[in-house]
C-alpha positions in Angstrom: -18.2 -24.5 -15.4 -15.1 -22.6 -17.6 -15.7 -19.6 -19.1 -15.2 -18.2 -22.7 -11.9 -16.7 -22.9 -11.2 -13.7 -25.4 -7.8 -13.0 -26.5 -7.8 -9.4 -26.6 -4.6 -7.4 -28.7 -3.9 -4.4 -26.4 -1.2 -1.9 -26.8 0.9 -0.4 -23.9 -1.3 2.7 -23.9 -4.5 0.5 -23.7 -3.2 -1.7 -20.7 -2.2 1.2 -18.5 -5.6 2.5 -18.6 -7.1 -0.8 -18.1 -5.3 -1.6 -15.0 -5.8 1.7 -13.4 -9.3 2.6 -14.3 -10.7 -1.0 -15.2 -10.1 -2.5 -11.7 -9.5 -5.8 -13.0 -9.8 -9.2 -11.0 -6.5 -10.8 -10.3 -6.5 -13.3 -13.1 -7.0 -10.4 -15.5 -4.6 -8.1 -13.5 -1.8 -10.8 -13.6 -2.1 -11.0 -17.4 -2.0 -7.4 -18.0 1.0 -7.0 -15.7 3.0 -9.8 -17.3 3.4 -7.7 -20.3 3.4 -4.5 -18.7 6.9 -3.9 -19.6 6.2 -4.4 -23.2 5.7 -1.6 -25.6 4.3 -4.1 -28.1 1.1 -4.9 -28.9 0.4 -8.1 -26.7 -2.4 -10.8 -26.7 -4.2 -10.7 -23.2 -6.6 -13.4 -22.4 -9.7 -12.1 -20.6 -12.6 -14.4 -19.9 -16.1 -13.0 -20.6 -17.2 -12.7 -17.0 -14.1 -10.6 -16.2 -14.3 -8.8 -19.6 -18.0 -7.8 -18.4 -16.9 -6.7 -15.2 -13.9 -4.3 -16.8 -16.5 -2.7 -19.1 -18.5 -1.8 -16.0 -15.8 -0.5 -14.2 -14.5 1.6 -17.2 -18.0 3.1 -17.7 -18.1 4.1 -13.9 -14.3 5.5 -14.2 -15.7 7.4 -17.4 -18.4 9.0 -15.6 -16.0 10.2 -12.8 -13.3 11.5 -14.8 -13.5 15.2 -16.0 -14.2 15.7 -19.8 -10.8 15.9 -21.9 -8.2 13.4 -23.6 -8.3 10.8 -20.6 -11.9 10.5 -20.9 -11.9 10.2 -24.2 -9.2 7.5 -24.2 -10.8 5.4 -21.4 -14.2 5.8 -23.6 -12.5 4.5 -26.6 -11.0 1.8 -24.8 -14.3 0.7 -23.2 -15.9 0.7 -27.0 -12.9 -1.9 -28.1 -14.0 -4.2 -25.2 -17.8 -3.9 -25.7 -16.9 -4.8 -29.4 -14.6 -7.8 -28.2 -17.5 -8.6 -25.9 -20.2 -8.7 -28.6 -18.2 -10.4 -31.5 -15.9 -12.7 -29.3 -12.8 -11.3 -31.0 -10.4 -8.8 -29.7 
C-alpha cells in the first residue's frame, strides 16, 4: 500500500536540523540531501509514515537538547511538521 506523500517547503535552515536531529529514513534522507547545497526554499516529498517518525525523533531530540536557540529552532520545526501532518500541506 502506498503512503500519502506530503510535499514540504523547507528552507536550508530547516533541512539541516531535520537531517541532524530528525534521523530520517533513507527515502527522506535522500530527498533532503538532494537539495542540501541549495540555500533556496525547496519542495521535499515526505510520506506520512516518515513524517510521523521525523516528528517523534525531533521530539526526542528536543528533550535531549539544552534550552536555548537550538532547542527553540528544533521545536519550531517540529511544530511545522505537526501542522503539515494534520492538514496535509507543507
